[in-house]
PDB file as gemmi writes it, atoms N, CA and C in Angstrom:
CRYST1    1.000    1.000    1.000  90.00  90.00  90.00 P 1                      
ATOM      1  N   MET A   1      14.740   0.827 -30.492  1.00  0.00           N  
ATOM      2  CA  MET A   1      13.621  -0.114 -30.364  1.00  0.00           C  
ATOM      3  C   MET A   1      13.928  -1.163 -29.286  1.00  0.00           C  
ATOM      4  N   GLU A   2      15.144  -1.731 -29.347  1.00  0.00           N  
ATOM      5  CA  GLU A   2      15.508  -2.763 -28.369  1.00  0.00           C  
ATOM      6  C   GLU A   2      15.517  -2.216 -26.941  1.00  0.00           C  
ATOM      7  N   LYS A   3      15.967  -0.966 -26.790  1.00  0.00           N  
ATOM      8  CA  LYS A   3      15.994  -0.362 -25.453  1.00  0.00           C  
ATOM      9  C   LYS A   3      14.585  -0.276 -24.868  1.00  0.00           C  
ATOM     10  N   ASN A   4      13.635   0.139 -25.697  1.00  0.00           N  
ATOM     11  CA  ASN A   4      12.252   0.236 -25.226  1.00  0.00           C  
ATOM     12  C   ASN A   4      11.693  -1.130 -24.840  1.00  0.00           C  
ATOM     13  N   MET A   5      12.030  -2.145 -25.629  1.00  0.00           N  
ATOM     14  CA  MET A   5      11.571  -3.509 -25.347  1.00  0.00           C  
ATOM     15  C   MET A   5      12.125  -3.982 -24.002  1.00  0.00           C  
ATOM     16  N   TRP A   6      13.355  -3.578 -23.711  1.00  0.00           N  
ATOM     17  CA  TRP A   6      14.011  -4.004 -22.475  1.00  0.00           C  
ATOM     18  C   TRP A   6      13.462  -3.247 -21.266  1.00  0.00           C  
ATOM     19  N   ARG A   7      13.149  -1.976 -21.472  1.00  0.00           N  
ATOM     20  CA  ARG A   7      12.716  -1.120 -20.372  1.00  0.00           C  
ATOM     21  C   ARG A   7      11.279  -1.397 -19.958  1.00  0.00           C  
ATOM     22  N   PHE A   8      10.441  -1.738 -20.887  1.00  0.00           N  
ATOM     23  CA  PHE A   8       9.005  -1.863 -20.631  1.00  0.00           C  
ATOM     24  C   PHE A   8       8.652  -2.866 -19.531  1.00  0.00           C  
ATOM     25  N   PRO A   9       9.180  -4.098 -19.584  1.00  0.00           N  
ATOM     26  CA  PRO A   9       8.830  -5.066 -18.532  1.00  0.00           C  
ATOM     27  C   PRO A   9       9.247  -4.597 -17.144  1.00  0.00           C  
ATOM     28  N   ILE A  10      10.377  -3.896 -17.058  1.00  0.00           N  
ATOM     29  CA  ILE A  10      10.857  -3.384 -15.774  1.00  0.00           C  
ATOM     30  C   ILE A  10       9.879  -2.335 -15.238  1.00  0.00           C  
ATOM     31  N   GLU A  11       9.437  -1.424 -16.090  1.00  0.00           N  
ATOM     32  CA  GLU A  11       8.473  -0.414 -15.662  1.00  0.00           C  
ATOM     33  C   GLU A  11       7.181  -1.072 -15.209  1.00  0.00           C  
ATOM     34  N   LEU A  12       6.755  -2.095 -15.934  1.00  0.00           N  
ATOM     35  CA  LEU A  12       5.531  -2.823 -15.589  1.00  0.00           C  
ATOM     36  C   LEU A  12       5.678  -3.474 -14.214  1.00  0.00           C  
ATOM     37  N   LYS A  13       6.860  -4.041 -13.967  1.00  0.00           N  
ATOM     38  CA  LYS A  13       7.134  -4.687 -12.681  1.00  0.00           C  
ATOM     39  C   LYS A  13       7.073  -3.662 -11.548  1.00  0.00           C  
ATOM     40  N   TYR A  14       7.654  -2.481 -11.777  1.00  0.00           N  
ATOM     41  CA  TYR A  14       7.641  -1.445 -10.748  1.00  0.00           C  
ATOM     42  C   TYR A  14       6.231  -0.935 -10.484  1.00  0.00           C  
ATOM     43  N   ILE A  15       5.436  -0.791 -11.547  1.00  0.00           N  
ATOM     44  CA  ILE A  15       4.047  -0.356 -11.382  1.00  0.00           C  
ATOM     45  C   ILE A  15       3.300  -1.372 -10.524  1.00  0.00           C  
ATOM     46  N   HIS A  16       3.522  -2.654 -10.788  1.00  0.00           N  
ATOM     47  CA  HIS A  16       2.889  -3.724 -10.013  1.00  0.00           C  
ATOM     48  C   HIS A  16       3.333  -3.650  -8.555  1.00  0.00           C  
ATOM     49  N   LEU A  17       4.627  -3.405  -8.348  1.00  0.00           N  
ATOM     50  CA  LEU A  17       5.182  -3.302  -7.000  1.00  0.00           C  
ATOM     51  C   LEU A  17       4.555  -2.132  -6.245  1.00  0.00           C  
ATOM     52  N   PHE A  18       4.440  -0.979  -6.909  1.00  0.00           N  
ATOM     53  CA  PHE A  18       3.838   0.187  -6.263  1.00  0.00           C  
ATOM     54  C   PHE A  18       2.378  -0.060  -5.923  1.00  0.00           C  
ATOM     55  N   ASP A  19       1.668  -0.806  -6.777  1.00  0.00           N  
ATOM     56  CA  ASP A  19       0.280  -1.170  -6.479  1.00  0.00           C  
ATOM     57  C   ASP A  19       0.210  -1.993  -5.202  1.00  0.00           C  
ATOM     58  N   ARG A  20       1.114  -2.948  -5.067  1.00  0.00           N  
ATOM     59  CA  ARG A  20       1.155  -3.803  -3.869  1.00  0.00           C  
ATOM     60  C   ARG A  20       1.437  -2.967  -2.628  1.00  0.00           C  
ATOM     61  N   ILE A  21       2.432  -2.082  -2.730  1.00  0.00           N  
ATOM     62  CA  ILE A  21       2.804  -1.223  -1.602  1.00  0.00           C  
ATOM     63  C   ILE A  21       1.631  -0.328  -1.211  1.00  0.00           C  
ATOM     64  N   TYR A  22       0.938   0.234  -2.209  1.00  0.00           N  
ATOM     65  CA  TYR A  22      -0.213   1.094  -1.948  1.00  0.00           C  
ATOM     66  C   TYR A  22      -1.305   0.329  -1.203  1.00  0.00           C  
ATOM     67  N   GLU A  23      -1.572  -0.905  -1.635  1.00  0.00           N  
ATOM     68  CA  GLU A  23      -2.585  -1.739  -0.969  1.00  0.00           C  
ATOM     69  C   GLU A  23      -2.204  -1.989   0.486  1.00  0.00           C  
ATOM     70  N   ILE A  24      -0.936  -2.315   0.729  1.00  0.00           N  
ATOM     71  CA  ILE A  24      -0.459  -2.590   2.087  1.00  0.00           C  
ATOM     72  C   ILE A  24      -0.605  -1.346   2.964  1.00  0.00           C  
ATOM     73  N   ILE A  25      -0.211  -0.181   2.431  1.00  0.00           N  
ATOM     74  CA  ILE A  25      -0.314   1.071   3.186  1.00  0.00           C  
ATOM     75  C   ILE A  25      -1.773   1.371   3.514  1.00  0.00           C  
ATOM     76  N   LYS A  26      -2.661   1.167   2.535  1.00  0.00           N  
ATOM     77  CA  LYS A  26      -4.087   1.434   2.731  1.00  0.00           C  
ATOM     78  C   LYS A  26      -4.657   0.551   3.840  1.00  0.00           C  
ATOM     79  N   ILE A  27      -4.333  -0.738   3.800  1.00  0.00           N  
ATOM     80  CA  ILE A  27      -4.822  -1.676   4.816  1.00  0.00           C  
ATOM     81  C   ILE A  27      -4.272  -1.297   6.191  1.00  0.00           C  
ATOM     82  N   THR A  28      -2.984  -0.962   6.244  1.00  0.00           N  
ATOM     83  CA  THR A  28      -2.351  -0.574   7.507  1.00  0.00           C  
ATOM     84  C   THR A  28      -3.016   0.675   8.077  1.00  0.00           C  
ATOM     85  N   TYR A  29      -3.311   1.644   7.201  1.00  0.00           N  
ATOM     86  CA  TYR A  29      -3.943   2.895   7.621  1.00  0.00           C  
ATOM     87  C   TYR A  29      -5.331   2.642   8.203  1.00  0.00           C  
ATOM     88  N   ILE A  30      -6.118   1.805   7.525  1.00  0.00           N  
ATOM     89  CA  ILE A  30      -7.465   1.475   7.996  1.00  0.00           C  
ATOM     90  C   ILE A  30      -7.381   0.763   9.351  1.00  0.00           C  
ATOM     91  N   CYS A  31      -6.450  -0.176   9.484  1.00  0.00           N  
ATOM     92  CA  CYS A  31      -6.269  -0.895  10.751  1.00  0.00           C  
ATOM     93  C   CYS A  31      -5.855   0.066  11.859  1.00  0.00           C  
ATOM     94  N   ALA A  32      -4.976   1.008  11.547  1.00  0.00           N  
ATOM     95  CA  ALA A  32      -4.518   1.978  12.541  1.00  0.00           C  
ATOM     96  C   ALA A  32      -5.684   2.849  13.019  1.00  0.00           C  
ATOM     97  N   LEU A  33      -6.527   3.296  12.089  1.00  0.00           N  
ATOM     98  CA  LEU A  33      -7.699   4.089  12.467  1.00  0.00           C  
ATOM     99  C   LEU A  33      -8.635   3.288  13.355  1.00  0.00           C  
ATOM    100  N   TYR A  34      -8.856   2.032  12.992  1.00  0.00           N  
ATOM    101  CA  TYR A  34      -9.743   1.161  13.754  1.00  0.00           C  
ATOM    102  C   TYR A  34      -9.204   0.951  15.165  1.00  0.00           C  
ATOM    103  N   LEU A  35      -7.897   0.679  15.279  1.00  0.00           N  
ATOM    104  CA  LEU A  35      -7.276   0.481  16.589  1.00  0.00           C  
ATOM    105  C   LEU A  35      -7.338   1.754  17.420  1.00  0.00           C  
ATOM    106  N   HIS A  36      -7.138   2.897  16.780  1.00  0.00           N  
ATOM    107  CA  HIS A  36      -7.195   4.186  17.471  1.00  0.00           C  
ATOM    108  C   HIS A  36      -8.583   4.392  18.081  1.00  0.00           C  
ATOM    109  N   ASP A  37      -9.627   4.129  17.292  1.00  0.00           N  
ATOM    110  CA  ASP A  37     -11.003   4.254  17.791  1.00  0.00           C  
ATOM    111  C   ASP A  37     -11.259   3.279  18.937  1.00  0.00           C  
ATOM    112  N   LEU A  38     -10.744   2.073  18.810  1.00  0.00           N  
ATOM    113  CA  LEU A  38     -10.926   1.045  19.835  1.00  0.00           C  
ATOM    114  C   LEU A  38     -10.263   1.467  21.145  1.00  0.00           C  
ATOM    115  N   VAL A  39      -9.046   2.001  21.058  1.00  0.00           N  
ATOM    116  CA  VAL A  39      -8.320   2.459  22.251  1.00  0.00           C  
ATOM    117  C   VAL A  39      -9.078   3.600  22.923  1.00  0.00           C  
ATOM    118  N   LEU A  40      -9.556   4.557  22.137  1.00  0.00           N  
ATOM    119  CA  LEU A  40     -10.330   5.667  22.708  1.00  0.00           C  
ATOM    120  C   LEU A  40     -11.585   5.157  23.400  1.00  0.00           C  
ATOM    121  N   PHE A  41     -12.247   4.194  22.779  1.00  0.00           N  
ATOM    122  CA  PHE A  41     -13.467   3.609  23.345  1.00  0.00           C  
ATOM    123  C   PHE A  41     -13.165   2.930  24.681  1.00  0.00           C  
ATOM    124  N   LEU A  42     -12.061   2.181  24.733  1.00  0.00           N  
ATOM    125  CA  LEU A  42     -11.679   1.482  25.965  1.00  0.00           C  
ATOM    126  C   LEU A  42     -11.254   2.463  27.054  1.00  0.00           C  
ATOM    127  N   LEU A  43     -10.605   3.551  26.664  1.00  0.00           N  
ATOM    128  CA  LEU A  43     -10.179   4.549  27.650  1.00  0.00           C  
ATOM    129  C   LEU A  43     -11.381   5.288  28.242  1.00  0.00           C  
ATOM    130  N   LYS A  44     -12.413   5.517  27.440  1.00  0.00           N  
ATOM    131  CA  LYS A  44     -13.629   6.179  27.937  1.00  0.00           C  
ATOM    132  C   LYS A  44     -14.320   5.323  28.993  1.00  0.00           C  
ATOM    133  N   LYS A  45     -14.300   4.012  28.780  1.00  0.00           N  
ATOM    134  CA  LYS A  45     -14.870   3.072  29.750  1.00  0.00           C  
ATOM    135  C   LYS A  45     -14.119   3.218  31.063  1.00  0.00           C  
TER     136      LYS A  45                                                      
END                                                                             
């Protein structure tokens, strides 16, 4: 019982951390796509 009590907060912390990392990756990916389109647009000009 004590082991589970000790492990749970750590797992919760890691889940929170992975959520943060996922958000950062998603934002970076969207920005990269946007910049890619912008560069192509400028090169066509």
